[in-house]
N, C-alpha and C positions, 0 to 999 in steps of 0.2 A: 556267572555271568549275570551283571546288572544294567537293563535293560528298563527301560517306563515303557507301561503297560501299553497297548498296541490292538485295537481295535481298527475293522473295514467300517468303512463308510457309501452307503449307498444311496445315492440321489434321484429322487424319483418324484414327478407334480403330478402323479396319484395320492399319495400320499395325504392322510386328510388330515385338518388341524385337528386342535384336541380345541375341546369349548369348555368344558366343566366333569368334573367329577361324582355328580349326582346320575350315572347311569342306571337305569331299570332295573328291579329282577329280571324282565329277562327281555335284554337288550333288541333293542334293530338295527340291524344291518348297517344303519351310518354312525350309532351309537358305537357297536364294535368298529367300523369304520378308524373311527376321534384315538379311541385307547389302546389300536394298532402299532403296529411301525415305530415304535419310540428303538431308540439307537443306542446303544451305552457307550459315551466319551467319557469317564472319568471315576476312578475306585480308589477307598484311600479309607484311613481307616484316624481319624480325629475323635478325640476325649473316650478311649476308648471302646469307638460306636463303628461299626463299619459302615458306610453306604457309598452306592453309586448312581450317579445325576448319566440321565435322560437326554433327548435328543432329538426334535422335528426340524430339519433344515427344508423349511418351504419357500422354493420359488417355480422356477421356471429352463429349460432350457432353451439356450439361446444358436448351440450350434452340436452337434452331436453330441464333441467332449469337455459341454460347458455348459456350471449349471449354473443361473444368478440366482442369490438369496434376498430373499425378500424377508423374511423371518426367518427367528427363531424361536422354539415355541422348549423347555425346560422341565424336568420334572425332577426330582429328586427320593430313591426310599431308602430309608434306612432298613438297615436288614439285622443289627444287633449293636446292644449298647446300650446303657444308660440313660445318653443323652442324646436328648432327637435333635438331629443339625437343620439349620431351613434357610430358604437363598435369601438376603436382601436384598435382593432385586438388582443389584448391579449389574452391570456381566458390560465386559468390554471381547468389540471382537476387531481383529485388525488383520495385515499383511505385517510377515514380519524383515526386517530390512536382512538382505542375501547373505549369509558367511561362509565367507569360499571354506574352513572350515569345519565347518558344519559336517559330518557323516552327511541327514541325511541330502544332500545336495548330489552324494556322488554317484548313486544309484542309474545305472547307463541308462539303464530305459526310459529313468524320465529325466533328458537331458535339460527343461526347459521345468522343473520344479517348482514351482512356489511353496511356501508355507505359509504361515496361519494359526491368528493363536485367537484360543477365548476362555475370555479369564474371566470365572465363574465367585461374586463374590457370595459367603455362607458365614452365617455364625452358630453358636452351641447354642440351646434353650430357644431355637425357633421354631418354629412348626411352618413355616411359607415354601412348602411343598415344589408350587410349580411356579413357574415364568411360560405368561402365553403369549407378550405379544413384545420379542426384543426384536427389532429394526439396527442394523446396522448402520452405524455412522456416516459410514462411504462405499463408496458398491462392493462387494463382494462378489468373485464372481470363482467359483473352485473347478478344474478341472481333472479330469482324468493321470493319477500320477502324483494330483498335489495332496498337501499336510497339511493337517489340521490341527494343534498341540494346545488339548484344553488341562487347564491349573485352574486349581481352586485357592482363591485366599480369606480370611477368618479378618471379622473384625471382630473389639471383645466383644464380648457376652455381657445381655442387661449391667450396666451400672450399678442398680438396682440390685438386680443380684450379687453382683465380683464387687465393689466397690469402687473400679478401675480407677476414677479419673473421683474416688470423694477419700483423696489419703488419711485426713481425722479422724477418718471409720473404718479406714480398709482393713485393719485388726478383728473389725467386727462382720465379715463377709461374711457369706452362707455358703461361697462357691468362688472358689479361687479357678483361673482363668490359665488352665498349666500353660497355653500357647503364649503371655505375653509376662505371666508375673509365678513366683514359687511361693512358698510357707516355710519355717526352716521358726517350727518351733512356736513361739509366741506372735514372733515377723513374720506379716507378708506385704512382701512388693515386686514390681515391675523390674524382671531381669532385664541385665544390658541386655539379653536377646530379642529383650520383648521392645524396650525403645527403638532396638534397626525396623523392626516389624510396623511398629507405630507411626514412626516418625516418613516411613514410605510410604503407609496404609494416610498420614497428613499431607506426603506431595504431590499422590496422583485424587485428592481432593474424595478420599474412599470415607475417610472422616473428617470433623470438623476439628479444623486443626486446634481451634479456640482452646476446647476441650485437655494439649498435651502443658499448658498454661497450669490447669490446675494442679498435677504430678512434675512441675520444675522444669519440665520440657521446653526450652529455645530450640524453634527448629532455627534461627537465624546465627547457630553456636552452631560447630558441632559438636557430639557429642562424644560424652571423655571416658567412657566404659564402667562409669560407677552402675551403681544399681540392682546387681545382683551379676547373680557370676556366671558369667560365658558357658556357648554353647558348648558341649562335652560334647559333638560327634550322636552318632544317630542311633537307637537303640534297636533300632530294627536294622538288619546288616542289608536287608535286599529290601529298602518303601522306597517306591517310587516317590516321583517329585511333582510324575507329569503325566498326562497319558496324549500320546500319539493313535491317532483316524487318518487314517488313510483312502484319500476318496476313493472309489472303484468307478 
């Protein structure tokens, strides 16, 4: 059975906000409170590193079964693997358009269920593990039975390491960013799958579109499929692409 990961989300006004990683050797009750209550929302393996993203949804109850999210704090923990993964500081949290064919809407227990998406920007070889003050652009009110679908998107590893936006020096890179690039002997190039991902990042202003011009990607023209092999399918027969968080 192939499913996305699932977690339960507890919304509580009493959850203490996280303030700092600098906790004393003998933490006070206040210090213990702010490093507690992190709830898992997403887990994945990229670049051979297994990591997990935790969140604190901070806000207030506005009804018996409704919680207004004022801000979200995120913490990324790398568990194993040689490449440190960090957050870019880019987060999007929004209500999804309802899709009548989506099985998540067909649970008879929650006829008025809504689905929300939280998309977290990540980067390989980055060290920012905490985002402590994300405020949704539009009001988010979560109710019992709602779903938060957590997803991660990656921006390329720093070009000083991967040379991804430096075609004249790309073959001298010291790290081939496997999400966007591939090595074939002495040749290192952006794959067609990598180009698609770069186009998507630029379209959503997650990277500077001007960078794509450096590697001859014209956003005003459709992708021609060149630049590398097509994606061969999953190397992991049951690899989740997102995580589902049920609001309790």
